[in-house]
C-alpha positions in Angstrom: 127.1 42.9 265.0 124.2 43.8 267.2 121.6 41.1 267.5 117.8 41.9 267.9 116.6 40.6 271.3 114.4 37.6 271.1 111.4 36.6 273.1 112.0 33.4 275.4 110.8 30.3 273.8 107.9 28.6 275.3 108.0 25.2 277.0 106.0 23.8 274.0 108.1 25.3 271.2 111.9 24.7 270.4 112.1 28.2 268.9 112.0 31.7 270.3 110.6 34.6 268.4 113.2 36.7 266.8 112.6 40.4 267.8 109.1 41.3 267.3 108.6 38.5 264.8 108.0 40.8 261.9 111.2 42.4 260.8 114.9 41.5 260.6 117.2 44.5 261.5 120.3 45.0 259.3 123.0 42.9 260.2 120.8 40.4 262.0 120.0 36.8 261.2 117.3 34.6 262.3 119.1 31.7 263.9 118.1 28.0 263.5 116.6 28.1 267.0 114.5 31.2 266.4 111.5 32.0 264.1 109.4 35.0 262.8 105.8 35.1 263.3 104.0 32.0 262.1 102.5 33.7 259.1 105.8 34.9 258.0 107.5 31.5 258.8 105.0 29.8 256.6 105.9 32.2 253.8 109.5 31.4 254.0 108.6 27.8 254.2 106.6 27.9 251.0 109.7 29.6 249.4 111.7 26.7 250.5 109.2 24.4 248.6 109.4 26.4 245.5 113.3 26.3 245.7 113.6 22.6 245.9 110.7 21.8 243.6 112.5 22.0 240.2 115.3 19.7 241.0 113.4 17.3 243.2 110.8 16.4 240.7 113.2 16.2 237.7 115.1 13.2 239.1 112.2 11.0 239.1 111.3 12.0 235.7 114.6 11.0 234.5 115.0 7.9 236.4 111.4 6.6 235.9 110.7 6.6 239.7 107.1 7.8 240.8 107.3 11.5 241.2 104.7 11.9 244.0 106.4 9.1 245.9 109.9 10.9 245.7 108.3 14.2 246.8 106.6 12.4 249.6 109.9 10.8 250.9 111.8 14.0 250.4 109.5 15.8 252.6 109.4 12.9 255.1 113.1 12.7 255.1 113.4 16.4 255.8 111.3 16.0 259.0 113.4 13.1 260.0 116.6 15.0 259.4 115.4 18.0 261.6 114.6 15.5 264.4 118.0 13.7 264.1 120.0 17.0 264.1 118.1 18.3 267.0 116.6 21.3 265.0 120.1 22.8 264.7 120.9 22.4 261.1 118.4 24.0 258.6 118.4 21.9 255.4 116.0 20.4 252.9 116.6 17.0 251.6 115.7 16.9 248.0 116.5 14.2 245.4 120.2 13.8 244.7 121.3 14.0 241.0 124.4 11.9 242.0 122.0 8.8 241.9 120.7 9.4 238.3 123.5 7.4 236.5 123.9 4.4 238.8 120.1 4.1 239.1 119.6 4.1 235.2 122.4 1.5 234.9 120.8 -0.6 237.9 117.3 -0.7 236.4 118.5 -1.2 232.9 115.7 -4.1 232.7 113.1 -1.5 233.6 112.4 -2.9 237.3 113.2 -0.1 239.8 113.5 -2.8 242.7 117.2 -3.4 242.3 117.8 0.2 242.1 115.8 0.9 245.3 117.9 -1.8 247.1 121.0 0.0 246.1 119.8 3.3 247.4 118.8 1.6 250.6 122.1 0.1 251.1 123.9 3.4 250.2 121.8 5.2 252.8 122.7 2.6 255.4 126.4 3.1 254.5 126.0 6.8 254.9 124.2 6.4 258.1 127.2 4.3 259.5 129.6 7.1 258.5 127.5 9.5 260.4 128.0 7.5 263.4 131.6 7.2 263.0 132.0 10.9 262.4 130.0 11.7 265.4 132.1 9.6 267.6 135.5 10.2 266.0 135.2 13.8 264.5 135.1 14.9 260.9 138.7 15.6 260.1 139.3 12.3 258.6 136.7 13.2 256.0 138.8 16.1 254.9 141.9 14.0 254.8 140.1 11.2 252.7 138.4 13.5 250.3 140.3 16.9 249.7 138.8 19.4 247.4 140.6 18.1 244.3 139.0 14.6 244.8 135.7 16.1 245.7 135.6 18.3 242.7 136.7 15.5 240.3 133.9 13.3 241.7 131.3 15.9 241.1 132.5 16.8 237.8 132.7 13.3 236.5 129.0 12.7 237.4 127.8 15.6 235.3 129.9 14.5 232.4 128.8 10.9 232.8 125.2 12.0 232.4 125.7 14.1 229.3 124.7 11.3 226.8 121.4 10.9 228.7 120.3 14.5 227.9 120.9 13.7 224.3 119.0 10.4 223.9 117.2 10.1 227.3 119.1 6.6 227.7 117.5 5.6 224.5 114.0 6.8 225.4 113.9 10.4 224.0 115.9 13.4 225.1 117.0 16.3 222.9 117.4 13.6 220.0 113.7 12.8 220.0 112.2 16.2 220.2 114.9 18.9 219.2 112.6 21.9 218.7 110.9 21.4 222.1 114.2 20.8 223.7 115.8 24.0 222.3 112.9 26.1 223.2 113.0 24.7 226.9 116.6 25.3 227.1 116.3 28.9 225.8 113.6 29.7 228.2 115.8 28.4 231.1 118.6 30.6 230.0 116.3 33.6 229.5 114.6 33.1 232.9 118.0 33.2 234.5 119.0 36.5 233.4 115.4 38.4 232.9 114.0 37.5 236.4 115.4 38.5 239.8 115.2 36.8 243.2 113.3 33.7 243.5 111.9 33.7 239.9 115.4 33.4 238.7 115.9 30.5 241.0 113.0 28.9 239.3 114.4 29.1 235.9 114.6 25.2 235.4 110.9 24.9 236.5 109.9 27.8 234.3 111.6 26.5 231.4 109.9 23.1 231.8 106.5 24.8 232.0 107.3 26.7 228.7 108.4 23.5 226.9 105.3 21.5 228.3 103.0 24.2 226.9 104.8 24.2 223.5 104.5 20.3 223.4 100.9 20.5 224.3 100.2 23.1 221.5 102.1 20.8 218.9 100.3 17.7 220.2 103.3 16.0 221.4 102.2 15.1 224.8 102.0 11.3 225.4 98.2 10.2 225.2 98.7 7.7 227.8 100.1 10.2 230.2 97.3 12.6 229.6 94.7 9.8 230.1 96.4 8.9 233.4 96.2 12.6 234.4 92.6 12.9 233.9 91.9 9.5 235.8 94.1 10.2 238.7 92.5 11.0 242.1 93.3 14.4 243.8 93.9 12.6 247.1 95.5 9.2 247.8 98.6 7.3 248.8 101.7 7.6 246.7 102.9 4.6 244.4 105.0 2.7 247.0 107.5 0.1 245.6 109.5 -2.5 247.6 113.3 -2.7 246.9 115.0 -5.9 245.7 118.7 -6.6 246.4 121.3 -7.4 243.7 125.1 -7.1 244.3 125.4 -5.5 240.9 123.1 -2.7 241.7 124.6 -2.1 245.1 128.1 -1.9 243.5 126.7 0.6 240.9 125.0 2.7 243.6 127.4 2.8 246.6 130.0 5.1 245.4 127.4 7.8 245.5 127.8 8.2 249.2 131.2 9.9 248.6 129.2 12.8 246.8 126.6 12.9 249.6 129.4 13.2 252.2 130.9 16.0 250.4 127.5 17.7 250.0 126.4 17.4 253.2 129.8 18.5 254.8 130.0 21.6 252.5 126.3 22.6 253.4 127.1 22.3 257.1 130.1 24.5 256.8 128.1 27.0 254.6 125.4 27.3 257.3 128.0 27.6 260.0 129.6 30.6 258.1 126.4 32.4 257.5 125.1 31.9 261.0 128.5 32.6 262.8 128.0 29.2 264.7 130.4 26.2 264.8 128.3 23.3 263.7 131.2 20.7 263.1 130.0 18.8 266.1 126.9 18.2 264.3 128.4 16.9 261.0 127.9 13.3 262.0 124.2 14.0 262.8 123.9 15.4 259.3 125.2 12.4 257.6 123.1 10.1 259.8 120.0 12.1 259.0 120.5 12.0 255.3 121.6 8.4 255.4 118.3 7.3 257.2 116.3 9.5 255.0 117.8 7.8 252.0 117.2 4.5 253.6 113.4 5.3 253.8 113.1 6.5 250.4 114.9 3.4 249.0 112.6 1.2 251.3 109.3 2.7 249.7 110.0 3.9 246.2 111.7 7.2 246.4 115.0 8.7 245.1 118.0 9.1 247.5 118.3 12.4 249.1 120.9 15.0 249.8 120.9 18.5 251.4 120.0 21.1 248.8 122.1 24.1 247.9 119.1 25.8 246.4 117.6 26.2 249.9 120.9 27.3 251.3 120.6 30.1 248.6 117.1 31.0 249.9 118.5 31.3 253.4 121.3 33.5 252.2 118.8 35.8 250.4 116.4 35.9 253.5 118.7 35.8 256.4 116.3 33.4 257.9 118.0 30.1 259.0 115.1 29.0 261.2 114.3 25.2 261.3 110.7 26.1 261.8 110.5 27.2 258.2 112.0 23.6 257.0 109.3 22.0 259.1 106.7 24.0 257.1 108.4 22.9 253.9 108.7 19.1 254.9 105.0 19.1 255.7 103.9 20.8 252.4 106.1 18.3 250.4 104.4 15.4 252.3 101.0 16.8 251.4 101.9 17.3 247.7 103.1 13.6 247.7 99.6 12.6 248.8 98.0 13.9 245.5 98.2 11.3 242.8 96.9 13.9 240.4 99.9 16.1 241.1 102.3 13.0 240.3 100.4 12.2 237.0 100.7 15.8 236.0 104.5 15.5 236.2 104.5 12.3 234.1 103.0 14.2 231.3 106.4 16.2 230.7 107.6 15.0 227.3 111.1 13.7 226.4 112.1 16.8 224.6 111.4 19.1 227.6 113.4 16.8 229.9 116.2 16.8 227.2 116.5 20.7 227.2 116.3 20.8 231.0 118.9 18.1 231.6 121.4 19.8 229.1 121.5 22.6 231.5 121.4 20.6 234.8 123.9 18.1 233.9 126.2 20.9 232.7 125.7 22.6 235.9 126.8 19.5 238.0 130.0 19.3 236.0 130.7 23.0 236.4 130.1 22.6 240.1 133.1 20.3 240.3 135.3 23.1 238.7 133.7 25.5 241.2 134.9 23.3 244.2 138.4 23.5 242.8 138.2 27.3 242.3 136.8 28.0 245.8 139.3 25.7 247.4 142.2 27.3 245.3 143.4 23.8 244.3 146.9 24.0 242.9 147.1 22.3 239.5 150.7 23.0 239.2 150.9 20.1 241.6 151.2 17.1 239.3 149.1 14.9 241.8 146.3 17.2 241.8 146.4 17.4 238.0 146.6 13.7 237.2 143.9 13.0 239.9 141.4 15.4 238.3 142.4 14.4 234.7 142.2 10.7 234.9 139.1 10.5 236.9 137.0 12.9 234.7 137.9 11.0 231.5 137.0 7.6 233.1 133.6 9.2 234.2 132.9 11.1 230.9 133.7 8.2 228.7 131.7 5.8 231.2 134.5 3.2 231.3 132.8 0.0 232.3 134.3 -3.1 234.1 132.4 -6.4 234.2 133.4 -9.1 236.5 131.0 -12.0 236.3 127.4 -10.7 237.2 129.1 -7.4 238.7 129.4 -4.2 236.6 131.3 -1.2 237.5 130.2 2.0 235.5 132.1 5.1 235.1 131.0 6.8 238.2 132.1 4.0 240.4 135.6 3.5 238.5 136.2 7.3 238.2 135.3 7.8 242.0 137.8 4.9 242.9 140.5 6.3 240.5 140.3 9.7 242.1 140.8 8.3 245.6 143.5 5.8 244.7 145.5 8.1 242.3 145.3 11.1 244.7 146.4 9.1 247.8 148.8 6.7 246.1 150.7 9.5 244.1 150.8 11.5 247.1 152.3 8.7 249.2 154.9 8.0 246.7 155.9 11.7 246.1 156.3 12.1 249.9 158.5 9.0 250.1 160.6 10.1 247.0 160.6 13.6 248.1 159.3 14.9 244.8 156.3 16.9 246.3 156.2 20.6 245.2 157.2 21.6 248.7 160.2 19.2 248.4 161.3 20.7 245.1 161.1 24.2 246.4 163.5 23.3 249.3 163.2 24.9 252.7 162.2 28.4 253.3 165.3 30.8 253.4 166.1 32.4 256.8 165.4 36.0 257.3 
């Protein structure tokens, strides 16, 4: 592959200009340490904002967190991530859906403080993992969480959230406004197949807009939310909240770091494959960056963060992997977070719209788990893999709950623990007993 010559970077800029800064030749990519002209870089950065927006603002809507605050911390976390990774890993840190179920459980009394404390502790734990990986290497992550375990954890999170789509955790969902929910879902499905390119990637956001308009026409918008929208200022500080710490909340939230590890590792490998660069040496920095960004969000009232696959899709489509574009996206998100009017607008989205959107979103999470199995060719003829996935998914889907004094372990925590214990426990016993598939087949015949 012939790469277009780049202009030398200036002493004031970490990026060199790719080619003439205007065009990308066939077969070329714009690497993380390169950029196009600034107007084009800003354009790509805005596309990243659009790509992350639908999912990032949906999480606080479901969990009851302040949307503008979450957006503010996602942008700030992205900028921090770029600094920690030395501008070598192009990624946007948006709201992680893995936090939804444990956060809803942790704030069952309505106070988001304990949930924020759990998010902060989870971020600290991920940061510690990042330091360990940076010092010791990333191979032990693959050994601890092989694809069958990772896929099971991701799938059980989506299935665990399914009841929330139906009744909104007791506050609405499809059950409250079925017509609006169905119209929203149909709009999402149609937008996915009617449009091309970035509009297709915005199918969730477009469906929410269609559902919101229908709810407004039918008079189903919450009057208090509409009043809040009218009274909100155009510019102002986000609605910050301080965390509170409870052991129960920490126990509920902490298993999410396993999902964050899997997501970050997968995204680093994806970017490495697309750019032709070995980024394994920066894996620990990615964990550390996401961990500190999640800590920052938990300390101020935002949702926990993760690297976003949506933005990797944008890079694959544009072939622009420049971290300069992510600086643009991060700054844009921070500025949007400084508009209370914008946050108040998001709060007007009615329960039925959320129910329709989350029906698709939670299902996509569950199917993503299956996709991990398929892409990694997990062998389900192996009873260890089969039982690991089967038991963990059911524990998560049924939301098995274990209470011990003041502590409560929900389906995600128990399902995650089950996946790890069953896989490694059965694998060890099978190895000792000689009942692994390799042992049953016996030695390969000599030629």
